[in-house]
SEMARFI-886818 format. One record per residue (C-alpha): residue in one letter; y, x, z. Coordinates in nm, 2 decimals, padded with zeros to 4 digits. Layout:
# SEMARFI-886818
["A" [Y X Z]]
...
***
This chain:
# SEMARFI-886818
["X" [16.57 16.09 -10.04]]
["X" [16.60 16.43 -10.00]]
["X" [16.36 16.62 -09.74]]
["X" [16.53 16.69 -09.43]]
["X" [16.62 17.04 -09.37]]
["X" [16.43 17.26 -09.07]]
["X" [16.70 17.38 -08.86]]
["X" [16.49 17.49 -08.55]]
["X" [16.77 17.71 -08.39]]
["X" [17.05 17.52 -08.44]]
["X" [17.24 17.43 -08.10]]
["X" [17.38 17.14 -08.20]]
["X" [17.08 16.97 -08.33]]
["X" [16.91 17.07 -08.01]]
["X" [17.16 16.92 -07.80]]
["X" [17.22 16.61 -07.98]]
["X" [16.84 16.55 -08.02]]
["X" [16.80 16.61 -07.63]]
["X" [16.65 16.93 -07.64]]
["X" [16.78 17.23 -07.45]]
["X" [16.99 17.44 -07.70]]
["X" [17.03 17.83 -07.65]]
["X" [17.40 17.78 -07.63]]
["X" [17.63 17.52 -07.55]]
["X" [17.72 17.39 -07.92]]
["X" [18.10 17.31 -08.03]]
["X" [18.26 17.18 -08.35]]
["X" [18.60 17.00 -08.35]]
["X" [18.71 16.66 -08.50]]
["X" [18.92 16.76 -08.77]]
["X" [18.82 17.10 -08.78]]
["X" [18.88 17.08 -09.15]]
["X" [19.23 16.96 -09.19]]
["X" [19.63 17.03 -09.15]]
["X" [19.59 17.31 -08.93]]
["X" [19.42 17.55 -09.13]]
["X" [19.67 17.74 -09.41]]
["X" [19.39 17.74 -09.63]]
["X" [19.36 17.39 -09.61]]
["X" [19.71 17.32 -09.67]]
["X" [19.72 17.55 -09.97]]
["X" [19.45 17.34 -10.13]]
["X" [19.64 16.99 -10.02]]
["X" [19.99 17.12 -10.15]]
["X" [19.81 17.09 -10.53]]
["X" [19.60 16.75 -10.46]]
["X" [19.65 16.43 -10.28]]
["X" [19.40 16.30 -09.99]]
["X" [19.25 16.07 -10.24]]
["X" [19.22 16.32 -10.52]]
["X" [19.05 16.58 -10.26]]
["X" [18.80 16.32 -10.11]]
["X" [18.65 16.22 -10.45]]
["X" [18.64 16.60 -10.61]]
["X" [18.31 16.78 -10.51]]
["X" [18.44 17.10 -10.53]]
["X" [18.73 17.04 -10.30]]
["X" [18.50 16.84 -10.06]]
["X" [18.27 17.16 -10.04]]
["X" [18.55 17.42 -09.99]]
["X" [18.76 17.24 -09.72]]
["X" [18.43 17.16 -09.53]]
["X" [18.33 17.52 -09.55]]
["X" [18.69 17.64 -09.43]]
["X" [18.66 17.59 -09.05]]
["X" [18.29 17.71 -09.06]]
["X" [18.41 18.05 -09.22]]
["X" [18.69 18.09 -08.98]]
["X" [18.61 17.96 -08.63]]
["X" [18.22 18.00 -08.60]]
["X" [18.17 17.67 -08.51]]
["X" [17.79 17.51 -08.47]]
["X" [17.84 17.24 -08.74]]
["X" [18.03 17.15 -09.02]]
["X" [18.14 16.80 -09.08]]
["X" [18.21 16.65 -09.42]]
["X" [18.54 16.64 -09.55]]
["X" [18.62 16.30 -09.61]]
["X" [18.83 15.98 -09.47]]
["X" [18.71 15.67 -09.32]]
["X" [18.86 15.43 -09.61]]
["X" [18.69 15.66 -09.91]]
["X" [18.40 15.38 -09.92]]
["X" [18.65 15.13 -09.90]]
["X" [18.81 15.28 -10.23]]
["X" [18.46 15.24 -10.35]]
["X" [18.40 14.92 -10.31]]
["X" [18.70 14.82 -10.50]]
["X" [18.97 14.78 -10.25]]
["X" [19.32 14.91 -10.39]]
["X" [19.43 15.16 -10.13]]
["X" [19.62 15.51 -10.07]]
["X" [19.68 15.75 -09.80]]
["X" [20.03 15.80 -09.77]]
["X" [20.13 16.14 -09.61]]
["X" [20.27 16.09 -09.22]]
["X" [20.16 15.72 -09.24]]
["X" [19.81 15.69 -09.31]]
["X" [19.57 15.46 -09.50]]
["X" [19.82 15.16 -09.69]]
["X" [19.60 14.84 -09.85]]
["X" [19.74 14.72 -10.15]]
["X" [19.66 14.37 -10.08]]
["X" [19.55 14.31 -09.70]]
["X" [19.27 14.08 -09.60]]
["X" [19.40 13.77 -09.48]]
["X" [19.18 13.46 -09.61]]
["X" [18.82 13.35 -09.67]]
["X" [18.88 13.42 -10.04]]
["X" [19.02 13.81 -09.93]]
["X" [18.68 13.86 -09.80]]
["X" [18.49 13.70 -10.05]]
["X" [18.65 13.93 -10.30]]
["X" [18.51 14.24 -10.11]]
["X" [18.24 14.42 -10.33]]
["X" [17.96 14.60 -10.23]]
["X" [17.98 14.98 -10.23]]
["X" [17.96 15.14 -10.59]]
["X" [17.74 15.45 -10.57]]
["X" [17.86 15.60 -10.89]]
["X" [18.23 15.60 -10.69]]
["X" [18.09 15.81 -10.42]]
["X" [17.86 16.04 -10.67]]
["X" [18.15 16.32 -10.61]]
["X" [18.05 16.32 -10.22]]
["X" [17.66 16.33 -10.27]]
["X" [17.73 16.61 -10.52]]
["X" [17.93 16.78 -10.26]]
["X" [17.68 16.74 -09.97]]
["X" [17.41 16.90 -10.21]]
["X" [17.65 17.21 -10.25]]
["X" [17.69 17.21 -09.91]]
["X" [17.36 17.22 -09.81]]
["X" [17.28 17.53 -09.96]]
["X" [17.60 17.72 -09.85]]
["X" [17.57 17.64 -09.51]]
["X" [17.27 17.83 -09.44]]
["X" [17.16 17.75 -09.08]]
["X" [17.48 17.56 -08.99]]
["X" [17.42 17.15 -08.98]]
["X" [17.61 16.95 -09.18]]
["X" [17.75 16.60 -09.03]]
["X" [17.81 16.32 -09.26]]
["X" [18.01 16.01 -09.13]]
["X" [18.19 15.70 -09.20]]
["X" [18.44 15.43 -09.03]]
["X" [18.29 15.18 -08.82]]
["X" [18.32 14.81 -08.92]]
["X" [18.57 14.72 -08.70]]
["X" [18.81 14.99 -08.76]]
["X" [18.78 14.95 -09.13]]
["X" [18.85 14.59 -09.06]]
["X" [19.17 14.66 -08.88]]
["X" [19.30 14.85 -09.17]]
["X" [19.21 14.58 -09.42]]
["X" [19.35 14.33 -09.24]]
["X" [19.67 14.46 -09.08]]
["X" [19.71 14.63 -09.43]]
["X" [19.77 14.98 -09.26]]
["X" [19.77 15.17 -08.94]]
["X" [19.88 14.92 -08.62]]
["X" [19.99 14.99 -08.30]]
["X" [19.85 14.65 -08.13]]
["X" [19.64 14.50 -08.42]]
["X" [19.81 14.15 -08.42]]
["X" [19.64 14.00 -08.71]]
["X" [19.32 14.18 -08.67]]
["X" [19.31 13.99 -08.31]]
["X" [19.44 13.68 -08.45]]
["X" [19.16 13.66 -08.73]]
["X" [18.90 13.79 -08.47]]
["X" [18.99 13.54 -08.21]]
["X" [19.14 13.25 -08.40]]
["X" [18.91 13.24 -08.73]]
["X" [18.58 13.37 -08.61]]
["X" [18.39 13.27 -08.90]]
["X" [18.62 13.45 -09.16]]
["X" [18.61 13.79 -08.86]]
["X" [18.23 13.79 -08.90]]
["X" [18.20 13.76 -09.27]]
["X" [18.46 14.03 -09.33]]
["X" [18.26 14.26 -09.05]]
["X" [17.93 14.20 -09.25]]
["X" [18.04 14.30 -09.54]]
["X" [18.19 14.58 -09.41]]
["X" [17.89 14.67 -09.21]]
["X" [17.70 14.65 -09.54]]
["X" [17.95 14.91 -09.73]]
["X" [17.92 15.16 -09.41]]
["X" [17.54 15.13 -09.45]]
["X" [17.55 15.21 -09.82]]
["X" [17.79 15.50 -09.79]]
["X" [17.60 15.67 -09.48]]
["X" [17.27 15.62 -09.67]]
["X" [17.42 15.79 -09.95]]
["X" [17.49 16.08 -09.72]]
["X" [17.18 16.09 -09.59]]
["X" [17.00 16.08 -09.91]]
["X" [17.22 16.35 -10.02]]
["X" [17.08 16.57 -09.75]]
["X" [17.33 16.56 -09.41]]
["X" [17.15 16.67 -09.12]]
["X" [17.35 16.41 -08.88]]
["X" [17.60 16.14 -08.90]]
["X" [17.88 16.02 -08.69]]
["X" [18.02 15.64 -08.68]]
["X" [18.42 15.64 -08.58]]
["X" [18.51 15.36 -08.43]]
["X" [18.87 15.49 -08.39]]
["X" [19.06 15.16 -08.28]]
["X" [18.76 15.01 -08.09]]
["X" [18.95 15.10 -07.78]]
["X" [19.22 14.82 -07.86]]
["X" [18.97 14.56 -07.73]]
["X" [18.84 14.42 -07.41]]
["X" [18.45 14.47 -07.29]]
["X" [18.39 14.08 -07.35]]
["X" [18.56 14.13 -07.70]]
["X" [18.36 14.39 -07.80]]
["X" [18.03 14.28 -07.71]]
["X" [18.10 13.96 -07.89]]
["X" [18.30 14.05 -08.21]]
["X" [18.20 14.41 -08.29]]
["X" [17.87 14.54 -08.11]]
["X" [17.66 14.36 -08.32]]
["X" [17.78 14.49 -08.64]]
["X" [17.77 14.84 -08.53]]
["X" [17.41 14.78 -08.37]]
["X" [17.33 14.69 -08.73]]
["X" [17.46 15.00 -08.87]]
["X" [17.23 15.22 -08.66]]
["X" [16.91 14.99 -08.69]]
["X" [16.95 14.97 -09.08]]
["X" [17.00 15.36 -09.09]]
["X" [16.69 15.43 -08.84]]
["X" [16.49 15.18 -09.05]]
["X" [16.57 15.38 -09.37]]
["X" [16.45 15.72 -09.26]]
["X" [16.15 15.58 -09.11]]
["X" [16.29 15.65 -08.73]]
["X" [16.17 15.41 -08.46]]
["X" [16.37 15.25 -08.21]]
["X" [16.29 15.30 -07.82]]
["X" [16.49 15.18 -07.54]]
["X" [16.68 15.47 -07.53]]
["X" [16.80 15.44 -07.91]]
["X" [16.67 15.60 -08.20]]
["X" [16.45 15.92 -08.21]]
["X" [16.66 16.19 -08.29]]
["X" [16.48 16.35 -08.60]]
["X" [16.86 16.24 -08.76]]
["X" [17.12 16.26 -08.44]]
["X" [17.35 15.97 -08.49]]
["X" [17.68 15.99 -08.30]]
["X" [17.89 15.67 -08.19]]
["X" [18.27 15.78 -08.11]]
["X" [18.60 15.57 -08.04]]
["X" [18.94 15.65 -07.86]]
["X" [19.04 15.49 -07.54]]
["X" [18.69 15.35 -07.48]]
["X" [18.64 15.41 -07.13]]
["X" [18.53 15.07 -07.04]]
["X" [18.34 15.01 -07.37]]
["X" [18.11 15.34 -07.32]]
["X" [17.83 15.12 -07.16]]
["X" [17.85 14.88 -07.47]]
["X" [17.88 15.17 -07.72]]
["X" [17.56 15.32 -07.57]]
["X" [17.36 15.04 -07.65]]
["X" [17.44 15.03 -07.99]]
["X" [17.18 15.28 -08.10]]
["X" [17.31 15.61 -08.13]]
["X" [17.18 15.92 -07.95]]
["X" [17.49 16.05 -07.88]]
["X" [17.79 15.88 -07.77]]
["X" [18.14 16.05 -07.80]]
["X" [18.37 16.06 -07.52]]
["X" [18.76 16.10 -07.53]]
["X" [18.95 16.29 -07.25]]
["X" [19.05 15.98 -07.04]]
["X" [18.68 16.00 -06.89]]
["X" [18.49 16.29 -06.73]]
["X" [18.17 16.37 -06.89]]
["X" [17.99 16.32 -06.56]]
["X" [18.15 15.94 -06.51]]
["X" [18.07 15.88 -06.87]]
["X" [17.70 15.99 -06.82]]
["X" [17.67 15.72 -06.56]]
["X" [17.85 15.45 -06.80]]
["X" [17.65 15.52 -07.10]]
["X" [17.34 15.52 -06.92]]
["X" [17.00 15.81 -06.95]]
["X" [16.87 15.90 -07.29]]
["X" [17.17 15.99 -07.48]]
["X" [17.34 16.32 -07.51]]
["X" [17.76 16.32 -07.49]]
["X" [18.04 16.48 -07.71]]
["X" [18.36 16.59 -07.62]]
["X" [18.61 16.59 -07.45]]
["X" [18.88 16.85 -07.43]]
["X" [19.20 16.69 -07.47]]
["X" [19.34 16.81 -07.82]]
["X" [19.71 16.86 -07.64]]
["X" [19.55 17.13 -07.44]]
["X" [19.53 17.35 -07.74]]
["X" [19.86 17.34 -07.78]]
["X" [19.96 17.45 -07.39]]
["X" [19.89 17.84 -07.44]]
["X" [19.57 18.03 -07.37]]
["X" [19.55 18.03 -06.98]]
["X" [19.57 17.65 -06.99]]
["X" [19.29 17.64 -07.27]]
["X" [19.04 17.88 -07.06]]
["X" [19.09 17.69 -06.77]]
["X" [19.05 17.34 -06.95]]
["X" [18.75 17.47 -07.16]]
["X" [18.58 17.61 -06.85]]
["X" [18.59 17.26 -06.69]]
["X" [18.46 17.07 -06.99]]
["X" [18.16 17.29 -07.02]]
["X" [18.12 17.25 -06.64]]
["X" [18.16 16.87 -06.62]]
["X" [17.91 16.87 -06.95]]
["X" [17.64 17.04 -06.68]]
["X" [17.71 16.78 -06.42]]
["X" [17.69 16.51 -06.67]]
["X" [17.31 16.63 -06.79]]
["X" [17.24 16.65 -06.38]]
["X" [17.35 16.30 -06.39]]
["X" [17.13 16.18 -06.69]]
["X" [17.30 16.28 -07.01]]
["X" [17.02 16.45 -07.26]]
["X" [17.27 16.72 -07.36]]
["X" [17.64 16.81 -07.44]]
["X" [17.83 16.91 -07.77]]
["X" [18.14 17.04 -07.67]]
["X" [18.43 16.88 -07.88]]
["X" [18.75 16.77 -07.83]]
["X" [18.82 16.39 -07.71]]
["X" [18.98 16.35 -08.07]]
["X" [19.09 16.57 -08.37]]
["X" [19.27 16.89 -08.39]]
["X" [19.64 16.83 -08.39]]
["X" [19.81 16.96 -08.69]]
["X" [20.05 17.23 -08.49]]
["X" [19.74 17.41 -08.33]]
["X" [19.70 17.75 -08.37]]
["X" [19.39 17.82 -08.56]]
["X" [19.35 18.14 -08.32]]
["X" [19.33 17.93 -08.04]]
["X" [19.07 17.75 -08.21]]
["X" [18.84 18.04 -08.28]]
["X" [18.89 18.17 -07.91]]
["X" [18.80 17.83 -07.78]]
["X" [18.47 17.87 -07.99]]
["X" [18.39 18.20 -07.88]]
["X" [18.47 18.11 -07.51]]
["X" [18.23 17.82 -07.51]]
["X" [17.96 18.04 -07.67]]
["X" [18.02 18.27 -07.39]]
["X" [17.94 18.02 -07.14]]
***
């Protein structure tokens, strides 16, 4: 395993690790993506899956928003279905649709056919991380993966879904099959994140994008044990110790979902040091729901960036102020972010100005 970089002046690592940063740190989910003309130029020559398995493209796309916006962290350019492809599952990322699975998982036999992650398949990802660690200087690199539930929802539905009918039907009607699938996907997620940690990422984020479709009771029974195992095994891999307030923050770990206001307390129990909050919940309320000992990340509505600078400035100031109140309410820190990803029509200049404004506050 690579020796961890020492980045004592990083505001992101300070806030995510429960220390006081010298400024409010800011980065954006999907900051490397379709809002950037330089990204669209590269993608015009490569499919999404090609870009996700090409070390040089991963490196270049990851660096683009750091160069342009001056954000306080880079996030590895990848996709949550990359480890599924590396586990032998046939899929593609279809433009304007999303991940589409060749053979959806519906039976015990389908679950049994899911293979462990093939490390050789994700070697370009590890290579790209090695390149990025050298290129980023004192800017930390966040690695990430999809959480087992969100991966399962794609596999069972066969692609994106509004109501997740087949997913919930398996979960509620065939719980043994469900937990077997979740256990295999937990192994895949852990292996993919271990690959990134061993290659040198400075932090990780677990995206449970669709967990907000669940009730709190269903989340606790069918999802939380598997997400908890992800964080626990990564902590053990890093030699970090768990405590009542989570994992010691040598490598900050963020747990994020959309529409998860009612789940925040349970998500906070899974073992991450940072809990991501979408725009539907104030950070102050989130601090109470998550409980003490965790930093919060968020939570500007991505659509605000399309509303013109006066609206952006008011909203950004509001989020920063809310973050301060959240710290007063028990949060150990605040990382400014959106409540989900940067939308494709967003003016990159607005994003750059938002970063400058957060830093000025």
